[in-house]
C-alpha positions in Angstrom: -2.4 -5.9 6.6 -2.9 -9.5 5.2 -5.4 -8.1 2.6 -2.9 -5.5 1.6 -0.1 -8.1 1.2 -2.4 -10.3 -0.9 -3.4 -7.5 -3.2 -1.5 -7.8 -6.5 -1.8 -4.0 -7.1 0.2 -3.3 -4.0 3.9 -2.5 -4.5 6.7 -2.4 -1.9 6.3 1.4 -1.9 2.6 1.4 -1.2 3.0 -1.2 1.5 5.9 0.7 3.0 3.8 3.9 3.1 1.1 2.1 5.2 3.6 1.6 8.0 3.8 5.4 8.4 0.0 5.8 8.8 -2.5 5.0 11.5 -3.0 2.5 12.9 0.4 1.0 12.3 2.2 4.3 13.1 0.9 5.4 16.5 1.5 8.7 18.2 0.1 8.1 21.7 3.3 9.2 23.3 1.5 10.6 26.4 0.6 7.0 27.2 4.1 5.9 26.3 2.7 4.1 23.3 4.1 5.4 20.1 6.1 4.4 17.1 9.7 5.7 17.2 10.6 4.5 13.7 9.9 1.9 11.0 12.7 -0.3 9.6 12.6 -1.9 6.2 15.3 -4.6 5.7 16.4 -5.3 2.1 18.3 -8.6 2.4 19.1 -8.7 -1.4 21.0 -5.4 -1.3 22.1 -5.8 2.4 20.6 -2.4 3.5 18.2 -1.2 6.1 16.0 1.9 5.7 14.9 3.7 8.8 11.7 5.7 8.3 9.8 8.5 10.0 6.9 10.4 8.4 9.2 13.3 7.3 12.6 11.7 7.3 14.5 8.6 6.2 18.0 7.1 6.3 19.4 4.1 4.5 22.3 2.2 5.8 24.4 -0.7 4.5 24.6 -3.8 6.7 28.4 -3.6 6.1 28.7 0.1 7.0 26.3 1.0 9.8 27.9 4.0 11.5 27.0 4.9 15.1 25.4 8.3 15.1 23.0 10.5 16.9 20.1 12.2 15.3 17.2 14.3 16.6 13.7 13.3 15.4 10.8 15.6 16.1 7.8 13.7 17.5 4.9 15.9 16.5 1.4 15.9 17.9 2.4 15.0 21.5 -0.4 17.1 22.9 0.8 16.7 26.5 1.8 19.2 29.1 4.4 17.2 31.0 7.8 15.8 30.0 8.0 12.2 28.9 10.2 9.8 30.8 11.2 6.6 29.1 
């Protein structure tokens, strides 16, 4: 990651995409080790962006509504229910 951040050709968008790829985005849910989401904080615009591989939501720091959402965690490859 340090090499990525030091690369002048990297942009905020290319760095952000790396957080949704292995090894930073892990899917070992069977061992109770997996990424649930990635958060990108923009302190200049006072927003936070919550990211999943196929979904994203952006919220204002000043208006962060409580809500429920269902996110599909693909590739579980397990036969038993997960208990967290």
